[in-house]
N, C-alpha and C positions, 0 to 999 in steps of 0.2 A: 918392644912393636907400640902401639899405643892399644886400649882392650875395645868391645865394641860401648856405643858408644849411646841413648836413643833419646834425643827429641821431638820432647811435642807441636805438634804441625800447628793445632786446634783441636774446639769443643766443638759439638754440640749435636744437637737432638740425642744428649744425657751420653755420648760417644765421647774420653777419649781416643785421639786418631796422633803415629811418633809416627819415626823414622829411625829402622836404628840398620847402623851400621857396622859394618867390621866382627860383627855373632859371623857365624857356622854354617851349613847349608844351610840345618833345617831348625834354630833357637828353635826352644820355648823358655816361655816369656808366661812367670804371673805374678797377677796383682792380688797385693793380701795389705784384707785391712780388718784395724783387731786383730791379726795373726790369722783370720782365717782364709781362703781365697775363694775369687770372683770368678766365678762360673763366665763362656764369652768372650771369652781371651784369643781375638782370632790377631795370625802372627801371616803374611802373606811374602811371599819371594818383587823382588821386587828389580832391578837392573843396577838403584844404586845399591841396596840394599835391603831392608825388610819393613813391609806397611805395620805397624801397632794397629789394632783397635780394643778398646778397652771396655764397655761395656757400663753406665756408671748405675749403677739399681737404685733405683729411689728409697733404700732400706737403709743404705749408707745415711742415707742424707739427719745430723737432727740438729739441732741446737748447737752450737759454738765449728766447734775447727773439727775435723777431720780428713785423717791423711792415709793415703792411697796407693803402696808401694806396688816400684815394679818392680820386677829382680830379675835377672837370666844367669841360671847354674848361683843359687846362695846371694847374687853381685845383686846393690840394691843400685842399678840405673839413674834412672827420675821416680819420683815423689809427684802425685796429685793429691794441690789439697783448695778440699773446698770449704767454703766460708759460711755458714747461714744462719737465719733468724737474726736476735737482734744486734745491736750493736751494744759493744761496751760502755760503760759510764768513759771508766779511760777509754779513749780512743785511741787506738793504732800509733796511727798517723800522724796523734796532735799529740802524742810523744815525744818521739822521734822527728815531731817537728821541732818542740819546746830543748832537748837531746842538740843539737843541727845549730840552738842560737847559743845556749851553753856553752858550745864547744869554742862556736864562736870568739869566746869571750873569753872566755882558757885560751885561746890561742893570742886573743892583741896583749893581754895579760903575760904572761910571755915574752912574746916579744920585746913588750915596753921594757921586763926588765929586765931582760939579755940586754937591750941597751945602753939603759942606769946604768949593768955593772960592768960592763964593758967600758965605757970611758972613764 
């Protein structure tokens, strides 16, 4: 039997919203930032599960990456990742692009090596 799942539906007006399925009748979802519980988490029953709303207070917005854990009975169901401030000098997307290019070079070299040694 699959456990509960929490799927993000949107973030709007400073509130994260998601759909919780596979949970009991009255689940208590908690949102934690740096180990502290965030207030105002709402869980509302729907025919297809439960709507979860987490207001994101401005106090958690700081430069860098902030993560809010969404838990049910101690199990992490989802994460909210917030990135704010100036981009880092070495942008992660650029690094991933370079890694992909290097991986393609390695794949070609490996295939060429396999073809040469199998002859």
